C-alpha positions as CSV (number, residue, x, y, z in Angstrom):
1,M,-81.7,128.3,-169.4
2,R,-84.8,126.2,-170.3
3,R,-82.7,123.6,-172.2
4,T,-80.2,123.5,-169.1
5,V,-83.1,123.0,-166.7
6,L,-84.7,119.9,-168.9
7,L,-81.1,118.3,-169.1
8,F,-80.7,118.7,-165.2
9,L,-84.4,117.2,-164.8
10,F,-83.4,114.3,-166.9
11,A,-80.2,113.5,-165.7
12,L,-81.6,113.7,-162.1
13,T,-84.4,111.3,-163.2
14,Y,-82.0,109.0,-164.8
15,S,-79.6,109.0,-161.5
16,L,-82.8,108.3,-159.2
17,F,-84.0,105.2,-161.6
18,S,-80.4,103.9,-161.6
19,A,-80.0,104.2,-157.8
20,S,-83.4,102.4,-157.4
21,L,-82.3,99.6,-159.6
22,V,-79.1,99.0,-157.5
23,F,-81.1,99.0,-154.3
24,A,-83.6,96.5,-155.9
25,Q,-80.8,94.0,-155.9
26,V,-80.1,91.5,-153.2
27,Q,-76.9,89.8,-152.1
28,T,-77.5,86.2,-151.2
29,R,-75.5,83.3,-150.0
30,I,-76.5,79.9,-151.3
31,R,-75.4,76.7,-149.8
32,V,-76.4,73.4,-150.7
33,I,-75.9,70.9,-148.4
34,E,-76.2,66.9,-148.5
35,A,-77.6,65.6,-145.0
36,S,-77.6,61.9,-143.9
37,N,-77.3,59.4,-141.1
38,V,-74.4,57.9,-142.5
39,G,-71.3,58.7,-140.4
40,S,-71.2,61.8,-138.0
41,S,-69.1,64.2,-139.8
42,I,-69.9,67.7,-140.1
43,D,-68.3,70.0,-142.8
44,S,-66.1,72.5,-141.1
45,S,-67.5,75.4,-143.2
46,L,-71.0,74.7,-141.8
47,R,-70.2,75.9,-138.2
48,D,-72.0,79.0,-138.6
49,V,-75.3,77.2,-139.2
50,H,-75.0,73.8,-137.5
51,G,-76.7,74.7,-134.4
52,Q,-79.7,75.9,-136.8
53,L,-79.4,72.7,-138.7
54,G,-79.4,70.5,-135.7
55,S,-82.4,72.1,-134.3
56,L,-84.5,71.9,-137.4
57,F,-83.3,68.4,-138.8
58,S,-82.3,65.1,-137.5
59,F,-79.1,64.0,-139.1
60,S,-76.0,63.2,-137.8
61,S,-73.7,64.2,-141.2
62,Y,-73.6,67.4,-143.2
63,R,-71.6,67.7,-146.1
64,L,-71.4,70.9,-148.2
65,L,-71.9,70.4,-151.8
66,K,-72.2,74.1,-153.0
67,D,-71.2,77.4,-151.8
68,E,-71.9,80.5,-154.0
69,T,-72.8,84.1,-153.4
70,V,-75.2,85.7,-156.2
71,T,-76.8,89.0,-156.7
72,L,-80.5,88.7,-157.2
73,S,-82.3,91.1,-159.1
74,P,-86.0,91.3,-159.5
75,N,-87.9,88.8,-161.7
76,Q,-84.5,87.5,-162.9
77,P,-84.0,83.8,-161.9
78,I,-80.5,82.7,-161.1
79,S,-79.9,78.9,-161.7
80,V,-77.3,77.0,-159.8
81,P,-76.4,73.6,-160.6
82,V,-76.9,71.0,-157.9
83,H,-76.1,67.7,-159.2
84,P,-76.2,66.3,-162.7
85,G,-80.1,66.7,-163.8
86,R,-80.7,68.9,-160.8
87,S,-80.6,72.7,-160.4
88,L,-81.7,75.2,-158.0
89,E,-83.3,78.4,-159.3
90,V,-83.6,81.4,-157.1
91,T,-85.6,84.7,-158.2
92,L,-86.0,87.8,-156.2
93,I,-90.0,88.5,-156.0
94,K,-90.2,91.7,-154.3
95,Q,-88.2,93.9,-151.7
96,Q,-89.8,96.0,-149.0
97,R,-87.6,97.8,-146.6
98,D,-85.2,95.0,-145.2
99,T,-87.0,92.0,-146.2
100,A,-86.5,90.3,-149.7
101,E,-89.3,87.9,-151.0
102,V,-87.6,85.0,-152.8
103,R,-89.1,82.2,-154.9
104,V,-86.8,79.0,-154.2
105,K,-87.5,75.9,-157.0
106,I,-85.4,72.7,-157.1
107,K,-85.7,71.3,-160.5
108,R,-85.0,67.6,-161.6
109,E,-84.6,67.5,-165.5
110,G,-86.4,70.7,-165.8
111,T,-89.5,69.8,-163.7
112,D,-90.1,71.6,-160.7
113,I,-89.8,69.2,-157.5
114,L,-89.8,72.2,-154.9
115,N,-91.5,75.5,-155.3
116,T,-91.6,77.7,-152.2
117,L,-91.2,81.4,-151.2
118,V,-89.2,82.6,-148.2
119,R,-88.4,86.0,-146.8
120,L,-84.8,87.0,-146.3
121,S,-83.9,89.7,-144.0
122,P,-80.0,91.0,-143.7
123,G,-78.0,88.6,-141.5
124,R,-80.8,86.0,-141.4
125,T,-80.6,82.4,-142.6
126,V,-83.2,80.3,-144.0
127,S,-82.9,76.6,-144.0
128,I,-85.0,74.6,-146.4
129,G,-85.3,70.7,-146.3
130,G,-85.4,69.3,-150.1
131,P,-85.5,66.1,-151.8
132,K,-83.5,62.8,-151.4
133,H,-80.1,63.0,-152.5
134,G,-77.9,59.8,-152.6
135,E,-77.9,58.2,-149.1
136,G,-79.5,61.2,-147.6
137,T,-81.3,64.6,-148.2
138,L,-80.7,67.9,-150.0
139,L,-80.7,71.0,-147.6
140,I,-80.8,74.6,-148.8
141,V,-79.5,77.5,-146.7
142,L,-80.1,80.9,-147.8
143,S,-78.4,84.0,-146.2
144,R,-79.0,87.5,-147.3
145,L,-75.6,89.5,-146.9
C-alpha cells in the first residue's frame, strides 16, 4: 500500500513538473522586414501590421524578408538567420500570467548590435526598429500567438 502511494505521488509530481514546462513555452511569430523610402510598395503579407508600422515609422516601402513561428522556452535562445553575417536571437527570459518577457538581439558576425527586452501578451504585436540594411532599415515584428 505504501509503495503504491509513493508511486502515485511520484507520478503526480512528474506530471505537474511536465505540465509546468509546457506552460512555460511561448509560441511567437517573428517577422523581419526591410523598410525603406525606395518606392512605395507594401508586401501583401504585412497588411495586418501595416497600420502599426505606418504610425511608428516613416517609410514608404515595406518588404518581408523572413516570417517564422518559433516556440520559446525559458533561457533557451533561438537564432534566426536574417542576412549573411546577421542573425536575430530571441530568448524567453520569464513568463508571468499572460505576459512573456523576451530578450531580442540582432547580431552582426557574432557581435550584438541591438540588445533589448520586450514584453509580449497574447494577440499583441511589438515592432522594433533595427539597424541599416541595404537601402533601408531592418524592422523586427514579434507577435505572441
